[in-house]
N, C-alpha and C positions, 0 to 999 in steps of 0.2 A: 504494500500500500504506500503510495507516494503522498506525503502530507505537504500541502502548500503552506510555506511560512507566512505568507500574507494573510491567509485564512486564520492561522494560529494567532497571529498578531491581533487581528480583528476580534477574535473570541476572547483573548486575554484582556484587551482594552474594554470590551463589552462587559466582562465580568467585573472589572474594577469600577467602571462608571455605574453599572446597574446596582451592584451590591453596596455601593456607597449609600444607597437609599435604605438599605435593610436596617441599620441601627435605629434610624428615625422611625420607621414603620413598627419595629419591635417595641420601641419606647411608647409609641401611641397605643399599641395593643395592650401593653402591660399597665400603663397608667391611665389610659383613656383621656389624657390631657392633650389638647390641641391648641391651647392659647398661643403658643409661640410659633405656630405654623401660619404662614401668610396665605390667605386664600388666593391672592393674585399669583404668587409663586407657584402654588399647586396647579392652578388653572393653566399657567404658561408651560409648566413642566408636562402636564397631561397633553396639551396641544402639541408640544414638541415631540413627545413620545409617539403620539398617533401619526404625526407627519413622518417621523423617521421610520416607523413600522411600515407605513404605506410605501415609502421609498424603498425600504429593504425588500418588500414583497415584489415591487415592480422590477427591481434589479436582481431578484432571486439571490440576495446576499444573506446567507445564514447567520453571519455575525451580527448584522444589523437587525434582522428579524428576531433572533433569540434575545438579544440584549433589550430591545425595546418592548417585546412582549412581556418580559418579566418586569421591567421598569413600569410598564402600564399597570400591572397588578399592584405593585407597591403604591404607586401614586393614586390610583383610583380608590384604594383602601383609605389612605390618609385624607384624600379629598372628601370621601363620603363621611368620614368621621368628623371632619371640620364642618361640613354642611349640617350634619346632625347637631353638632354643638351650637352652631349659629341659630338653627331653628329652635332648639330647646331654650336658649337664652332669650329669644325674642318673645316667648310665651309668658 
């Protein structure tokens, strides 16, 4: 099996950038506190993730697809928790 070093580089880069979100998502899960999360930042991150995922699918680039699909999950979780917090504080 011949492994393309460019693909490996993309996968490693994707791991680092995607799993940089994990500690924050885990903290939100454990504490249920989202006060320090910016709604604007989460919305921009989600938009960027969807656009990168779309680009990766169009290019058939596994590194981009994989990294952004996982990032999408982390961000959508934090965004949904933030929106839930905003709604509960508005009541």
